[in-house]
C-alpha positions in Angstrom: 38.4 6.3 -2.4 38.8 7.3 1.2 39.3 4.5 3.8 36.0 5.3 5.5 34.0 5.2 2.3 35.8 2.0 1.2 34.9 0.5 4.6 31.3 1.5 4.2 31.1 0.2 0.6 32.8 -3.1 1.7 30.1 -3.6 4.4 27.4 -2.9 1.9 28.8 -5.6 -0.5 29.1 -7.9 2.4 25.5 -7.7 3.6 24.2 -8.2 0.0 26.5 -11.1 -0.8 25.7 -12.7 2.6 22.0 -12.3 1.9 22.3 -13.9 -1.5 24.3 -16.8 0.0 21.9 -17.3 2.8 18.7 -17.2 0.8 19.6 -18.7 -2.6 22.5 -21.0 -1.6 21.8 -22.2 1.9 18.0 -21.9 1.5 17.9 -23.9 -1.7 20.1 -26.5 -0.2 17.8 -26.9 2.8 14.8 -27.2 0.5 16.5 -29.9 -1.6 17.6 -31.8 1.6 14.2 -31.7 3.2 12.4 -32.8 0.0 14.8 -35.6 -0.4 13.8 -36.8 3.0 10.1 -36.7 2.0 9.1 -33.4 3.6 6.3 -31.6 1.7 7.2 -28.6 -0.5 5.1 -26.3 1.6 6.8 -27.3 4.9 10.3 -27.5 3.4 9.9 -24.0 1.8 8.8 -22.5 5.0 11.5 -24.1 7.1 14.2 -23.2 4.6 13.1 -19.5 4.4 13.1 -19.1 8.2 16.4 -21.0 8.6 18.0 -18.8 5.9 16.9 -15.6 7.7 18.2 -17.0 11.1 21.5 -17.9 9.5 21.7 -14.5 7.8 21.2 -12.7 11.1 23.7 -14.8 13.0 26.3 -14.4 10.3 25.9 -10.6 10.4 26.6 -10.9 14.1 29.7 -13.0 13.2 28.1 -15.8 15.3 29.4 -13.9 18.3 27.3 -14.8 21.4 28.4 -11.8 23.3 27.3 -9.4 20.6 23.9 -11.2 20.3 23.4 -11.1 24.1 24.2 -7.4 24.1 21.5 -6.7 21.5 19.0 -8.5 23.7 20.1 -6.8 27.0 16.9 -4.6 27.2 14.1 -6.7 28.6 10.5 -7.1 27.5 9.1 -4.7 29.9 5.5 -3.5 30.1 6.6 -0.2 28.4 8.2 -2.2 25.5 5.0 -4.3 25.2 2.8 -1.2 25.2 5.0 0.5 22.7 4.6 -2.6 20.5 0.8 -2.3 20.7 0.9 1.4 19.7 3.4 0.5 16.9 1.0 -2.1 15.6 -1.8 0.5 15.3 0.6 2.7 13.2 1.4 -0.3 11.0 -2.3 -1.2 10.6 -2.9 2.4 9.5 -0.1 2.1 6.9 -1.8 -1.1 5.7 -5.1 0.6 5.3 -3.6 3.5 3.4 -1.6 1.2 1.0 -4.6 -1.1 0.5 -6.9 1.9 -0.3 -4.4 3.5 -2.7 -3.0 0.4 -4.5 -5.3 -2.6 -4.0 -8.5 -2.3 -5.9 -10.3 -5.3 -4.4 -11.0 -6.9 -1.1 -9.1 -10.0 -2.2 -6.8 -11.4 0.4 -3.1 -11.2 -0.7 -1.9 -14.5 -2.2 0.8 -14.9 0.4 -1.6 -14.5 3.3 -4.2 -16.7 1.6 -1.7 -19.6 1.2 -0.9 -19.4 4.9 -4.5 -19.5 5.9 -5.4 -22.4 3.6 -2.7 -24.7 5.2 -5.0 -25.7 8.1 -2.0 -26.5 10.2 -1.0 -24.9 13.6 2.7 -25.1 12.5 2.2 -23.4 9.2 -0.7 -21.0 10.1 0.3 -19.8 13.5 3.7 -21.0 14.9 5.9 -19.9 11.9 4.1 -16.8 10.7 3.2 -15.3 14.1 6.0 -16.5 16.4 9.1 -17.7 14.5 9.1 -15.3 11.5 8.7 -12.0 13.6 11.6 -13.0 15.9 13.9 -14.2 13.1 13.1 -11.2 10.8 13.5 -8.5 13.5 16.8 -9.9 14.7 18.1 -10.2 11.2 16.7 -7.0 9.5 16.6 -4.7 12.4 19.2 -5.7 15.0 21.8 -7.4 12.8 21.7 -4.9 10.0 22.0 -2.0 12.5 25.0 -3.7 14.1 26.8 -4.0 10.7 25.7 -0.7 9.0 25.5 1.7 11.9 27.7 0.3 14.7 30.5 -1.2 12.6 30.5 0.7 9.3 29.3 4.0 10.8 26.6 4.6 8.2 24.1 7.3 9.0 21.0 6.0 10.6 18.8 7.1 7.7 20.8 4.9 5.3 20.3 2.0 7.6 16.5 2.7 7.7 16.4 2.8 3.9 18.5 -0.2 3.2 16.9 -2.4 5.8 13.4 -1.5 4.7 14.2 -2.1 1.0 15.7 -5.5 1.8 12.8 -6.4 4.0 10.3 -5.3 1.4 11.8 -7.1 -1.5 12.1 -10.3 0.4 8.3 -10.2 0.9 7.6 -9.9 -2.8 5.1 -12.4 -4.1 3.8 -13.1 -7.6 0.4 -11.7 -8.5 -1.3 -8.4 -9.0 -0.7 -7.3 -5.5 3.0 -8.1 -5.4 4.4 -4.6 -5.7 1.8 -3.3 -3.2 2.9 -5.9 -0.7 6.6 -4.9 -1.2 5.7 -1.3 -0.6 3.6 -2.2 2.5 6.3 -4.4 4.0 9.0 -1.9 3.1 7.2 0.9 5.0 6.6 -1.5 7.9 10.3 -2.2 7.9 11.2 1.5 7.9 8.8 2.1 10.8 10.2 -0.8 12.8 13.8 0.4 12.1 13.0 3.9 13.3 11.5 2.7 16.5 14.4 0.3 17.1 16.8 3.2 16.6 14.9 5.4 19.1 14.3 2.7 21.8 17.3 0.4 21.3 14.9 -2.3 22.4 14.3 -5.1 19.8 11.4 -6.5 21.7 9.1 -3.6 20.7 9.2 -4.3 17.0 9.1 -8.1 17.7 5.9 -7.6 19.7 4.4 -5.4 17.0 5.4 -7.8 14.2 3.8 -10.7 16.1 0.6 -8.8 16.8 0.3 -7.6 13.2 0.9 -11.0 11.6 -1.6 -12.5 14.0 -4.3 -9.9 13.2 -3.8 -10.2 9.5 -4.0 -14.0 9.6 -7.1 -13.9 11.8 -8.9 -11.4 9.6 -7.9 -13.4 6.5 -9.3 -16.6 8.1 -12.6 -14.8 8.8 -12.8 -13.4 5.3 
């Protein structure tokens, strides 16, 4: 195996092993610790999932403050915000297409319904609309690009595919709409990755992710 291919394969194994460690080792440990302290399963599960994603992103950056700051160097300008709005429209169109093709009822996805039914600002708004988009975009867009494209020199299209597959699978939920939700979030992830590659501004997908989650939760609440 050529050194370059070995290096690429090694980075691939690294991001998968790190993902497993973050989600299933660190995450489970956090859930156990929080529930031991009397925190409800809903809150402990939400906190552990977001903490796991944050740790995953920081670990991909090697906990290097300079690298993280460099990825955040582009500011949240009006152009970035406006691009985020346009990106949200594209993602909503993707949602409509997937819903039309694969979801045969107007039922709200179980994952979204569980968020709406919590009747808590922390669980219904703060984490899904603010914390999750920031954590997920930094981890699955900025951090994975740093490892796969900048360090391992993978082709951009491989980064788009891998990041979107990981992003989609991590949003799987049990139920009849589970696979449709994976496909939807996977396509969303691919769209965000393409835009991030073109703009080199992580704030654009973050804004779009926040707007999209906020709109979905608002519509689900009304339904």
